[in-house]
C-alpha positions in Angstrom: 0.0 0.0 0.0 1.5 3.3 -1.0 1.6 6.3 1.3 0.1 9.6 0.3 1.4 12.9 1.6 -1.3 13.5 4.3 -1.2 9.8 5.3 2.5 10.1 5.8 2.1 13.3 8.0 -0.6 11.8 10.1 1.1 8.4 10.6 4.7 9.5 11.3 4.6 13.2 12.4 1.3 14.2 13.9 1.2 13.6 17.7 -1.4 14.1 20.4 -3.0 17.4 21.2 -1.4 17.9 24.6 -0.7 21.6 25.3 2.9 22.8 25.0 4.4 26.1 26.3 4.2 28.8 23.7 2.1 26.8 21.2 -1.5 27.7 20.8 -2.0 25.7 17.6 0.3 23.1 16.0 -0.1 20.7 13.1 -3.4 20.6 11.3 -3.9 24.1 9.9 -2.2 26.3 7.3 -0.1 28.0 10.0 1.0 27.2 13.6 0.0 29.7 16.2 2.8 30.5 18.7 2.5 32.7 21.8 5.6 34.3 23.3 6.0 34.2 27.1 5.5 37.8 28.5 8.9 39.5 28.8 10.5 37.1 26.3 11.5 37.5 22.6 11.5 34.8 19.9 14.8 33.5 18.5 14.4 31.6 15.3 16.9 29.7 13.2 16.7 27.4 10.1 19.2 24.9 8.8 19.1 22.7 5.7 20.7 19.3 5.4 21.2 18.0 1.8 22.3 14.4 1.0 25.9 14.4 -0.3 26.6 17.8 0.9 25.9 17.6 4.7 25.5 13.9 5.3 26.4 10.6 3.7 23.8 8.3 2.1 24.8 5.5 4.5 23.7 7.4 7.6 20.9 5.6 9.6 17.6 7.5 9.4 17.2 7.9 13.1 20.7 9.5 13.3 19.9 11.7 10.4 16.8 13.0 12.1 18.7 13.6 15.4 21.3 15.6 13.6 18.8 17.6 11.6 17.2 18.8 14.8 20.4 19.0 16.8 22.1 21.4 14.5 19.2 23.8 14.8 19.0 23.4 18.6 22.7 24.2 18.6 21.9 27.6 17.1 19.4 28.3 19.9 22.1 27.2 22.4 24.5 29.7 21.0 22.0 32.5 21.7 21.1 31.2 25.2 17.5 30.4 24.2 15.0 28.0 25.6 13.5 25.8 22.7 9.8 26.1 22.2 9.0 24.3 18.9 10.1 23.4 15.4 8.9 22.8 11.9 10.2 20.2 9.4 10.2 20.5 5.6 11.4 17.2 4.0 11.8 16.1 0.4 11.9 12.3 0.0 12.8 10.1 -3.0 10.0 7.8 -2.0 7.6 7.3 0.9 9.3 4.3 2.6 7.4 3.4 5.7 10.3 1.6 7.4 12.7 4.4 6.8 10.1 7.0 8.0 9.3 5.1 11.2 13.0 5.1 12.1 13.4 8.7 11.1 10.4 9.8 13.2 11.7 7.8 16.2 15.1 9.7 16.1 13.4 13.0 15.6 11.0 12.8 18.5 13.6 11.2 20.8 15.6 14.4 20.7 12.5 16.6 20.6 11.1 15.0 23.7 14.5 15.3 25.5 14.2 19.1 25.0 10.4 19.1 25.4 9.6 20.8 22.1 6.7 19.9 19.7 6.7 19.7 15.9 4.3 22.4 15.0 4.2 22.2 11.2 6.2 21.9 8.0 6.0 20.4 4.5 6.6 17.2 2.6 7.3 16.6 -1.1 8.9 14.2 -3.4 12.5 14.8 -4.5 16.1 14.2 -3.6 16.6 13.7 0.1 16.6 17.1 1.7 15.7 18.3 5.2 15.1 21.8 6.5 14.2 22.4 10.1 13.2 25.8 11.7 13.4 26.1 15.4 11.7 28.6 17.7 13.1 29.6 21.0 12.8 32.2 23.7 15.0 34.3 25.9 14.3 37.3 28.1 14.3 40.5 26.1 17.9 41.9 25.7 19.6 38.8 27.1 20.3 36.7 24.0 24.0 35.9 23.4 25.3 37.4 20.2 28.5 37.2 18.1 29.1 40.9 18.5 29.8 41.2 22.2 33.5 40.1 22.5 35.7 42.8 24.0 39.5 43.1 24.4 40.6 41.4 27.5 37.9 38.7 27.3 38.9 35.1 27.5 38.0 32.6 24.9 36.4 29.2 25.8 35.0 26.2 24.0 32.7 23.4 25.3 33.2 19.7 25.0 35.8 18.4 22.6 36.4 19.3 19.0 37.6 17.5 15.9 36.1 14.1 16.1 33.5 14.7 13.4 36.2 15.7 11.0 38.3 12.6 11.9 35.2 10.5 11.1 34.9 12.1 7.8 38.6 11.5 7.0 38.0 7.8 7.9 35.0 7.6 5.5 37.2 9.2 2.8 39.9 6.6 3.4 42.6 9.0 4.4 42.8 7.7 7.9 42.5 4.2 9.3 40.9 3.7 12.7 40.2 0.7 14.8 36.6 -0.4 14.9 35.7 1.0 18.3 37.6 4.2 17.6 35.8 4.7 14.3 32.4 4.1 16.0 33.2 6.7 18.7 34.1 9.5 16.2 31.3 8.4 13.8 28.9 8.9 16.7 30.3 12.4 17.2 29.7 13.1 13.5 26.2 11.7 13.3 24.8 12.4 16.8 26.0 15.8 17.9 24.7 17.0 21.3 23.4 20.6 21.3 24.6 22.5 24.4 21.3 24.0 25.2 21.7 23.9 29.0 25.1 25.5 28.8 23.9 28.3 26.5 21.1 29.2 28.9 23.5 29.1 31.9 25.8 31.5 30.1 23.2 34.2 29.7 24.5 37.3 31.6 28.0 35.7 31.9 29.4 35.3 28.4 30.0 38.4 26.3 29.6 36.6 22.9 28.9 33.1 21.6 28.6 31.1 18.5 28.2 27.4 17.8 31.0 25.5 15.9 29.4 24.2 12.7 31.9 25.1 9.9 35.1 24.8 11.9 36.5 26.5 15.0 38.7 29.0 13.1 36.0 29.9 10.6 33.4 30.4 13.3 35.8 32.4 15.5 36.4 34.6 12.6 32.7 35.5 12.5 32.9 36.6 16.2 36.0 38.6 15.6 34.5 40.4 12.6 31.2 41.2 14.2 32.9 42.3 17.4 35.7 44.3 15.7 38.5 42.6 17.7 41.3 40.1 17.3 42.4 37.1 19.2 45.3 34.8 20.3 44.4 31.1 20.2 46.4 28.3 21.9 46.0 25.6 19.2 47.4 22.8 21.3 45.1 23.5 24.2 42.0 22.7 22.3 40.2 19.9 24.0 40.5 16.6 22.0 39.1 13.1 22.6 41.5 10.3 23.3 40.9 9.0 19.8 41.9 12.3 18.1 44.8 12.8 20.6 46.3 9.5 19.3 46.6 10.9 15.8 49.6 12.8 14.3 49.8 16.4 15.5 49.2 17.9 12.1 46.0 15.8 11.7 44.9 16.8 15.3 45.3 20.5 14.4 43.4 20.1 11.1 40.5 18.3 12.7 40.2 20.5 15.8 40.8 23.9 14.1 39.0 23.5 10.8 36.9 20.3 11.1 33.4 21.5 11.4 30.3 19.6 12.5 31.3 19.8 16.2 28.3 21.8 17.4 30.1 22.9 20.5 29.8 26.4 21.9 32.7 28.9 21.4 32.2 31.9 23.7 34.0 34.8 25.4 33.8 36.2 28.9 35.7 38.7 31.0 38.4 37.2 33.3 36.4 38.0 36.4 33.7 35.7 35.2 35.8 32.5 35.5 34.0 31.3 38.7 30.6 31.9 37.1 31.7 30.0 34.0 32.9 27.1 36.1 29.5 27.1 37.9 27.7 27.2 34.5 29.7 24.2 33.3 28.9 22.2 36.4 25.2 23.2 36.4 24.8 22.1 32.7 27.1 19.0 33.0 29.3 20.3 30.2 33.1 20.5 30.1 34.5 23.9 29.1 38.1 24.8 28.3 39.8 28.2 28.2 41.7 28.4 24.9 42.7 32.0 24.2 42.1 35.6 24.7 40.5 38.5 22.8 42.7 41.4 21.8 42.4 44.9 20.4 44.7 44.2 17.4 42.7 42.8 14.5 43.4 39.3 13.2 44.1 35.9 14.7 47.4 34.8 16.3 47.7 31.0 16.5 50.2 29.6 18.9 51.5 26.1 19.6 52.1 24.5 23.0 55.5 26.2 23.3 54.0 29.6 22.5 55.4 29.6 19.0 53.4 31.0 16.1 51.6 28.7 13.7 50.1 29.4 10.3 46.4 30.1 10.6 45.9 29.0 7.0 43.2 26.4 7.7 40.1 26.3 5.5 36.8 25.8 7.2 33.8 24.3 5.6 32.2 26.4 2.9 28.8 25.3 1.4 29.9 26.4 -2.1 33.4 25.0 -2.0 33.6 21.9 0.2 31.7 18.7 -0.4 31.2 16.1 2.4 31.8 12.5 1.2 
């Protein structure tokens, strides 16, 4: 029995009518109706995932769904927002019930973890393509932005960086990894964990923030440009997993500095906020590492573990230059 568009939506994506904070009307009409909490403002972000560009055709559907939502939640995390709901637009080569069941399970597993409903979207036939839009809230004037870094601020990153790029290199055949090591970095690539709790905890503490989607250096450059500042970064102090730390140093630096797909938070804060940052890390259950400082002089100074200068000529992901896979 073939699935029609509306059968597909009802069977796999429409859930019960239980009320959700901020959602007056969800799936079932031409538009969703969202109601902001008094004193809060909406924060909205969209990300598209295209097969062959952002993910490999071999990825499990439940992992693909998780990542599609996670990368959007990561944008909310970078602004310190509380997620409230999301929409899903999906193009499918065919309406495969088994694939859709697994996809929906992965999608709603992460959505339920963050207590957010699917409130609308669109389905169509075509090459596999997903676009999610997330809606979040933060008290007016408190959202973390890329433009707030100031000279003297310290630079931090959450979690570890570089594993997703190492997994990509393993898929490309440029690196050979033992089975358990490959699975660990593949999990980092396919199941990123958005740092929503940390982002909320950093409101009023961090001076700027961004999530690392295209590579640490590339995303740091956005902060420096928007803030009108420069930075010194200690390349060998970037937090790495044991798997990445076992690789040759040049590969470690490539993956951690320009890898992309980390979805960790890169943020700045004044030195006197160290204790508050440590408390935010503990409260959110997230590791944070101080990796550099913000300076008046424009540009980026990249140093090794001995304090010697390194070339900053690493190319981060660019949607119109780099192809995954």
